[in-house]
N, C-alpha and C positions, 0 to 999 in steps of 0.2 A: 228491159231486164227479163230474162227468160226464167220461168219457174220450172224446176224439175219435178216430175211426177214419180211415183213409186215405180212405174214401169221403166222410166229412164234409169233409175237407180239399179233395178234388177238387170237391165241390159248392160249397164256399165260393169256390174259385178260379174256377170256371166262372161263378158268379153275378156275380163282380166283374170279369170280363173280357169284357164285351159289346162287340161291334164298333160298336154304335150309341151316339152321344153321350147323355149323361144327359138332356138336354132332350127328345130324341126319345123315349126310353124313358118319361119322365114323361108326355108328351102322349099316348102310346099307352096308358098305364095309366089315363088320366082322360078317358073318352069324353064326359063331360058338360061339359067346358070350353067357355065361349063362344068364338066365332070370333075375336074381338079378342084375348083372352088367349092362346088357342092360337097364333095367328100371332106375337104378341109373344115368347112363350117360344121358338118355333122360330127367331126372329130374334135371340135372346139379348138381349132388351130388357125392362126393367122398366117397367110402366105403372101409373098410378093405378088402384086397385081390386084389384090382385093381393093374394093372401094371401102370408104369409111363405114358405110352401112353394113357391108358384108363382114368386116372385122368386128363390129359391134355384135352382130348376130353370132359370130363364132365364139366370142368371149362372154356373152350373156348367159345367165343360168336359166331360170324358168320364166323370166319375164324380160321385156324390153327395158333396159336400164334408164333410158331417157330418150327424148325426142330431139331432133335437131333439124335445121333447114340449111342446106349448103349446096352450092353449085360448084362443081370442079372448076378451078381456075389455076393461075400460076402460083398460088400460095403453097407454102410448105407448112404442114400441120403435123405436130407431134402429139401422139396420144399414148399415155402409159396405161398398160393393162396389167392385172395380177391374176394369174390362173395356175392351176396344177397341170393343165393339159398341154400347154405350149411346148414344154420341155420334158414331159413325162416324169414329173416329180410328185412326191407325196405332200409337199408343202407348197404354199403359194409362192410363185416366182414372178417378179416383175419384168416386164419388157417394154421397150419403147418402139413404137411403129411410126416411121416418118412417111407421110403421105405427100406426094407431089402430083399436081394436076389431078387430084382426086383418087390416086391409086397408091397402094403401099409400095414404097421403094426400098425400105430397109427395116429390119427387125433386129433389135439389139437387146440382149439380156441386161437387166439392171442389177447393180450390186444389191446385197442383202439389205432388207428394210432398215436395220440399225445403222448401216453405213450411209444411208441416204439422208439422214436428218441433218 
């Protein structure tokens, strides 16, 4: 069993408290992103062809919302996101992104929250 020191706690705290939003940190850590994907992430928009990781970076606010481990395969994965930026709205709008072979293949606006219960 590992015992954490005060230094470990400070390092964890400092790593989680960056002044830059997560999308900017993600883009800075991925110098090989194509221009279209890079701009979409910085504008908080999901576009066709993005990986799941890129879509999460585009929709995350100031921190990485969760971690996952996945390898692209023949699976179809649906993820629902809620943002104001995807469709330039003042309220949160939901949208479903379908990923096939690890890449976004469709983006569909969801009905209003009260209609989805």
